[in-house]
C-alpha positions as CSV (number, residue, x, y, z in Angstrom):
1,M,15.5,11.3,-8.1
2,F,16.8,12.8,-5.1
3,N,18.8,9.7,-4.6
4,I,20.4,9.9,-8.4
5,Y,21.4,13.6,-7.4
6,L,23.3,12.4,-4.0
7,E,25.0,9.7,-5.9
8,T,26.4,12.0,-8.6
9,G,27.1,14.6,-6.4
10,S,29.1,12.0,-4.0
11,H,32.3,13.0,-5.6
12,L,32.2,16.6,-4.5
13,N,33.4,15.5,-1.0
14,G,36.8,14.9,-2.3
15,F,37.6,11.3,-0.8
16,W,38.1,9.6,-4.1
17,I,41.1,12.4,-4.3
18,F,43.1,10.4,-1.9
19,A,43.3,7.3,-4.0
20,K,46.0,4.6,-3.1
21,L,48.3,3.9,-5.9
22,P,48.9,0.1,-6.7
23,E,52.2,-1.2,-5.4
24,A,53.9,-1.5,-8.5
25,Y,53.5,2.3,-9.3
26,A,54.2,3.5,-5.3
27,I,57.3,5.1,-6.6
28,F,55.6,7.6,-8.7
29,D,53.4,8.6,-5.8
30,P,55.2,11.9,-5.3
31,I,55.3,12.7,-8.7
32,V,51.5,12.1,-8.8
33,D,50.8,14.0,-5.9
34,V,52.2,17.3,-7.7
35,M,50.5,16.5,-11.0
36,P,47.6,18.4,-10.5
37,I,49.5,21.4,-10.0
38,I,51.2,21.6,-12.9
39,P,48.3,23.4,-15.2
40,S,48.3,26.1,-12.4
41,F,52.0,27.0,-13.4
42,F,50.9,27.3,-17.3
43,F,48.4,30.0,-16.0
44,L,50.6,32.1,-13.8
45,L,53.2,31.7,-16.8
46,A,50.7,33.5,-18.9
47,F,50.7,36.4,-16.4
48,V,54.2,36.6,-16.2
49,W,54.6,36.6,-19.9
50,Q,52.2,39.6,-20.0
51,A,53.9,41.2,-17.3
52,S,57.3,41.3,-19.1
53,V,55.8,42.5,-22.3
54,S,53.7,45.3,-20.3
55,F,50.5,44.0,-21.2
56,R,50.3,44.2,-24.6
């Protein structure tokens, strides 16, 4: 059972994040690097929006 826990928790070390795209999609590599940040911009936009309406 402990081995199962180690295998399922192995994704937490972050090595899978740095996977290489296939050569056919290498031109999209800069876009793919930025894509995980985009939801954070929407989260920050909500605070900017509420600040503009004085947090009603």
